[in-house]
C-alpha positions as CSV (number, residue, x, y, z in Angstrom):
1,X,0.0,-0.2,-0.1
2,X,1.3,3.5,-0.9
3,X,1.6,5.9,2.1
4,X,-0.5,9.0,1.5
5,X,0.9,12.5,2.3
6,X,-2.2,13.1,4.5
7,X,-0.7,10.8,7.1
8,X,2.9,12.3,6.6
9,X,1.8,15.9,6.8
10,X,3.0,16.6,10.4
11,X,6.4,15.0,9.8
12,X,6.7,16.7,6.5
13,X,6.1,20.1,7.9
14,X,8.6,19.5,10.8
15,X,11.3,17.8,8.8
16,X,11.6,19.2,5.2
17,X,13.4,22.1,4.0
18,X,13.3,24.0,0.7
19,X,15.6,24.7,-2.2
20,X,18.7,26.4,-3.2
21,X,18.5,30.1,-3.8
22,X,20.0,29.5,-7.3
23,X,16.8,27.6,-8.4
24,X,14.9,31.1,-8.0
25,X,17.6,32.9,-9.8
26,X,17.5,30.6,-12.8
27,X,13.9,31.0,-12.8
28,X,14.2,34.8,-12.9
29,X,16.8,34.6,-15.4
30,X,14.5,32.5,-17.6
31,X,11.9,35.2,-17.5
32,X,9.8,34.7,-14.4
33,X,8.9,38.3,-12.7
34,X,6.7,39.6,-10.0
35,X,3.9,40.5,-12.5
36,X,3.3,36.8,-13.3
37,X,0.4,34.6,-12.0
38,X,2.2,31.4,-10.8
39,X,0.9,28.0,-10.1
40,X,2.6,25.6,-7.9
41,X,1.7,22.0,-8.7
42,X,2.1,19.6,-5.6
43,X,2.5,22.5,-3.4
44,X,2.4,20.7,-0.1
45,X,3.2,22.7,2.8
46,X,4.4,25.6,0.6
47,X,8.0,25.2,0.6
48,X,8.6,25.8,-3.1
49,X,6.2,28.9,-3.0
50,X,7.5,30.4,0.1
51,X,10.6,32.4,-1.4
52,X,8.2,33.7,-4.1
53,X,5.5,34.7,-1.7
54,X,8.0,36.2,0.7
55,X,9.1,38.6,-2.3
56,X,5.5,39.4,-3.2
57,X,5.0,37.1,-6.2
58,X,1.4,35.9,-7.0
59,X,1.3,32.3,-6.4
60,X,-1.5,29.8,-6.4
61,X,-0.8,26.4,-4.7
62,X,-2.6,23.2,-5.6
63,X,-2.1,19.9,-3.9
64,X,-4.5,16.8,-3.3
65,X,-3.7,16.6,0.4
66,X,-5.8,18.8,2.5
67,X,-3.6,18.2,5.7
68,X,-0.5,19.5,3.7
69,X,-2.5,22.5,2.5
70,X,-3.5,23.3,6.1
71,X,0.2,23.9,6.8
72,X,0.6,26.0,3.9
73,X,-2.5,28.0,4.7
74,X,-1.2,28.7,8.3
75,X,2.1,29.9,7.1
76,X,0.6,32.0,4.3
77,X,-3.0,32.8,5.0
78,X,-3.2,35.5,2.4
79,X,-2.1,33.3,-0.6
80,X,-4.5,30.8,-2.4
81,X,-4.3,27.1,-1.6
82,X,-6.5,24.9,-3.6
83,X,-7.3,21.2,-3.3
84,X,-6.7,19.3,-6.6
85,X,-4.5,17.0,-8.7
86,X,-1.8,17.7,-11.3
87,X,-3.6,15.2,-13.7
88,X,-6.9,17.2,-13.6
89,X,-6.1,20.8,-12.5
90,X,-9.2,22.8,-11.3
91,X,-8.3,25.8,-13.4
92,X,-9.3,27.4,-16.8
93,X,-7.2,27.3,-20.0
94,X,-4.5,29.7,-20.2
95,X,-4.9,31.0,-16.7
96,X,-1.3,31.2,-15.5
97,X,1.8,33.0,-16.7
98,X,4.2,30.3,-15.1
99,X,3.9,26.9,-13.6
100,X,6.3,25.5,-11.0
101,X,6.6,21.9,-9.5
102,X,9.0,20.7,-7.0
103,X,9.9,17.3,-5.5
104,X,6.6,16.1,-7.0
105,X,6.8,14.8,-10.6
106,X,8.2,11.5,-9.7
107,X,4.9,10.6,-8.0
108,X,2.7,11.8,-10.8
109,X,1.2,10.5,-14.1
110,X,3.8,12.5,-16.1
111,X,2.3,12.7,-19.4
112,X,-1.1,13.8,-18.1
113,X,0.5,16.2,-15.7
114,X,2.6,17.8,-18.4
115,X,-0.5,18.1,-20.7
116,X,-2.3,19.8,-18.0
117,X,0.6,22.2,-17.5
118,X,0.4,23.0,-21.1
119,X,-3.4,23.7,-20.9
120,X,-3.2,25.9,-18.1
121,X,-0.3,28.0,-19.3
122,X,-0.7,31.1,-21.3
123,X,1.2,31.4,-24.7
124,X,4.8,31.9,-24.0
125,X,4.4,31.0,-20.4
126,X,7.3,29.2,-18.7
127,X,7.5,26.2,-16.5
128,X,10.1,25.1,-14.1
129,X,10.0,21.6,-12.7
130,X,12.7,20.3,-10.2
131,X,13.6,17.8,-7.6
132,X,16.6,17.4,-5.3
133,X,18.4,14.3,-3.8
134,X,21.4,13.8,-1.5
135,X,24.6,13.3,-3.2
136,X,25.9,9.8,-3.5
137,X,28.9,10.5,-1.1
138,X,26.8,12.5,1.3
139,X,27.2,11.2,5.1
140,X,23.5,11.1,5.6
141,X,22.8,9.3,2.4
142,X,25.5,6.7,3.4
143,X,23.9,6.4,6.8
144,X,20.5,6.0,5.4
145,X,21.7,3.0,3.3
146,X,23.7,1.6,6.1
147,X,20.7,1.9,8.5
148,X,18.2,0.4,5.9
149,X,20.6,-2.6,5.5
150,X,20.8,-3.2,9.3
151,X,16.9,-3.6,9.3
152,X,16.9,-5.6,6.2
153,X,15.1,-3.3,3.7
154,X,16.3,-1.9,0.4
155,X,14.9,1.7,0.1
156,X,14.8,3.0,-3.6
157,X,16.5,6.3,-4.4
158,X,14.4,9.5,-3.9
159,X,13.5,11.6,-6.9
160,X,12.9,10.8,-10.6
161,X,15.1,8.1,-12.0
162,X,16.1,7.4,-15.5
163,X,15.7,10.9,-17.1
164,X,12.7,12.9,-17.9
165,X,11.8,11.7,-21.3
166,X,8.1,13.1,-21.0
167,X,9.4,16.6,-20.6
168,X,11.5,16.3,-23.8
169,X,8.5,14.7,-25.5
170,X,6.2,17.7,-24.8
171,X,5.8,20.6,-27.6
172,X,7.8,23.1,-25.5
173,X,10.3,25.6,-26.8
174,X,13.6,26.6,-25.2
175,X,14.2,23.4,-23.2
176,X,17.0,23.6,-20.7
177,X,18.2,21.8,-17.9
178,X,20.1,23.2,-15.0
179,X,22.0,21.1,-12.4
180,X,22.4,22.8,-9.1
181,X,24.5,21.6,-6.2
182,X,23.6,22.8,-2.8
183,X,25.2,22.5,0.6
184,X,23.2,23.2,3.7
185,X,22.6,22.0,7.3
186,X,19.9,21.0,9.7
187,X,19.5,20.0,13.3
188,X,19.8,16.3,13.8
189,X,16.3,16.0,15.3
190,X,15.0,17.6,12.0
191,X,17.0,15.1,9.9
192,X,15.1,12.3,11.8
193,X,11.8,13.9,11.1
194,X,12.8,14.2,7.3
195,X,13.2,10.4,7.2
196,X,9.8,10.0,8.9
197,X,8.3,12.2,6.2
198,X,9.6,10.2,3.3
199,X,7.0,8.1,1.6
200,X,9.0,5.5,0.0
201,X,10.7,4.9,3.5
202,X,7.2,4.3,4.9
203,X,6.3,2.1,2.0
204,X,9.2,-0.1,2.3
205,X,9.8,0.0,6.2
206,X,6.3,-0.7,7.4
207,X,6.3,-1.6,10.9
208,X,10.2,-1.5,10.9
209,X,10.2,2.3,10.4
210,X,11.1,3.4,13.9
211,X,13.7,0.6,14.2
212,X,15.4,2.1,11.0
213,X,15.0,5.7,12.4
214,X,16.6,4.5,15.7
215,X,19.5,2.9,13.7
216,X,19.9,6.1,11.7
217,X,19.8,8.3,15.0
218,X,22.6,6.0,16.4
219,X,24.8,6.5,13.5
220,X,24.2,10.3,13.3
221,X,25.2,10.8,17.0
222,X,28.2,8.5,16.5
223,X,29.4,10.8,13.6
224,X,28.2,14.4,14.8
225,X,28.2,13.9,18.6
226,X,25.4,13.9,21.3
227,X,22.5,16.3,21.5
228,X,20.9,18.3,18.6
229,X,23.9,19.1,16.5
230,X,23.6,20.5,13.1
231,X,24.2,18.0,10.3
232,X,25.6,18.9,7.0
233,X,23.7,17.8,3.8
234,X,25.0,17.9,0.1
235,X,22.2,18.1,-2.3
236,X,22.0,18.0,-6.2
237,X,19.0,19.8,-7.8
238,X,17.7,19.0,-11.4
239,X,15.8,22.0,-12.7
240,X,14.0,21.6,-16.2
241,X,12.8,25.0,-17.9
242,X,10.7,25.5,-20.8
243,X,8.2,27.9,-22.5
244,X,5.0,27.2,-24.2
């Protein structure tokens, strides 16, 4: 059974962080501006929208999970947050100047979602679709793998695997890919909440989830010391940009 994000909303809100500033710089360089009406598909708790809303951009967020949207609404009560799916967006044709989607596309029916993005975009509208994952040599990534092996479970990698052929198959223009490394950090307790928020971890671990989290916590303390130390993280983002 696939875990729904309704059940993960509290851990997601407590454990997840956003994205590199360079992602938004690339969006601006590609033509995004504050006059645009922007749709954030799979907005969740509003992480990808937050830097835009903080800078007075107009963003509408859409997500199928009401508990996830509730967190977005509490953080940005003046923004518009709408329940709906990427494959059947509840918006009129050509109603947005730009569409973004972060850390979502790997969970969607991608051809259907891209067709909907094309439908709701105005002519010459732009899209930015991205996701991030920990680099292969990142310490937390290696501890994840070791902890999963300890409890006898194989967890598949996060993000979209095997390329994004559906994107290149769509009738966009000015396709471009930006690969953005990012080094950040978070408290050790937040790393553990992040693990509890990962749908594929829940799906694979089942009733062994807390055993896995305990194994990861032990390794983190062995590496970074007691208490709630800050843990460094090394990410790679993949940002796909195009225009209609």
